[in-house]
N, C-alpha and C positions, 0 to 999 in steps of 0.2 A: 504494500500500500504506500510505502515511502516514495516509490517511483511515480506514483500518481500525483502526490503532492508536488514533487519537483517538476513534473510535466505541466501541471496547472500553473505553477509559478512562472515557468519559462514562457508558456503561451500568453499569460497575462502581461508579462514584461515585454514580449515582442509586440503584442497588440497595442500596448501603451506607447511604444516607440513609433509605431506606424501612425497611430491617431495623432500623436503630438507632432510628428513631422509633416503629415499631409494636411491636417485640419487645424493645427495650432492649439488643440485642446489638451489641457494638462489633467491627467487622471491620476489620482493617488493610488498607484498599483500596490505599493508595499503595505499601505493600510488595509487595502482590500484583501491582499494575500494573507496578511497577519490575521485578519478577521476570519477568513476561511480556515486557516490553521487552527484557530481557537475553537471554531465550530466543529471541525473534524475531530480534534482532540476530545472535546466534550462528548460528542456522540460516541466515540470509541470507548470512553470510560463508562458511559451509560449502557451501551450494548454489551460490553464485557463484564460490567458490574464488578471490576477489580479482579476477576478471575481470568483464567486462560483456558484455551481449548486443549484437548488431549494431544494435539500434535505440535503446539507452539506455546512457549513460555515467554511472557513479556515483562520486562522491568521498565517502567516509565516514571519519570519524575520522582524518584526515590532511591533508597539504598536497600539492597536485599542480598542475602546469602542463600544459595540453593545447593544443598547436598544432593547430588544426583544418584539415585539408585535405580530408577527406571527412566532411561533417556528419552527425551522428546526429539522430534526431527529438527526443530528449530528453536533457537533462543534469541531474543532480541533485547538489547539494552538501548534505550533512547532517553536522552536527557536525564540519566540516572547513573547509579553506581551498582555494579553487580559482581558477586563472587560466585562462580560456577565451579563447584568442587566435584570433579570426576574421579578423585583419587580412590574412593572406595567402591567404584563401579566394577561389577563383574560382567564381562562380556563372553558370550558363547559363540558368536558369529560376527562377521564384519558389520560394524555399526557406523553409520554416517550421521554426523550432526553438523548443522549449519548454525553459525553464530554471527549476528549482525550487531555492530556497535556504532551508533550514530549520535554525535554530540554527547557522549558519555564515557564512562571508563569501566573496564572489566578486567577481572582476574580469573584465569582458568587454571585450576589445579589438576594436575594429572599424576598418575602413578607411573614411575619410571619402569616398574616391573611388568606393566601391561604394554604390549606393542601398540604404540600410538603414533599417528602421523598428523601433524598440525600444518595445514596450508593456510597461511595468513596473507591477506591483501590489505594494503593500507593506502589511503588517499587523503592527504592533509591530516594525517593522524600519526599514531605511533604504535608499533608492536614490538615488544621486547621478549626475548626467548631465554631459556636457561643456559644456552651456550654463549651468552653475552652478545648475541646478534640483535641489532635494533634496526627496524625499517620505518621510514616515514612515507615513502612512495614505493610502490611495487609489490612484489610477491616473494615470499620466502617459505620454504618447507623445512619443518623440524620433525625429527623422528626419534623415538626412544628405543627403537629396536629395528630389526629388518622390516622394511616396508612391505615385503611380500608374505610375511608371516601371518597366519590365521590363528585365532580370530584377531582382527585389527580394529582399533578405534580410530576412525578418521574424522577429524574436526576441520571444517572449513570456516575460517573466520574472516569477516570483512569489517574493516575499521574505516569510518569516514568522520573526520573532525572529532576524533576521540582517541582513547588510548586503551591498549590491551597489554597485559602482562601474562606470560605463560610461566607457571611455576611447577616444579616437580615436588611431590610430597612423599 
């Protein structure tokens, strides 16, 4: 749903530039976009009622620690702080998890004894790994064991205007 918000914002910005350039009319696009953002956020809170679906866990505008025993397919941290603790997770098959961090910060704790592959992408953000690698732009893959070993925990993390720290426990 985040791409929808960015798409609407870009369309509004483009329309404002055209209207201002062609007709000389000044439209307060950022006020309108901010209003739509507040409405969208309010509706999201009302429809979710602070809970999350069975396939996605969301942390918004707050701080939360989640000890994962039954993994969801997606985790999202937006305008908040989250600690996702996968260190006590037992996996019996290849498990893929997607984590998105936008305008927030996250810590992912993993067990070095469980074969894990973390693929992190960062844009205007920061991702730091246990091997002292840090990226701000681009992609990096960190593994705790052989990447072809089964069962494997595969975490795909995307960081945009936020920070991510991977820790081994």
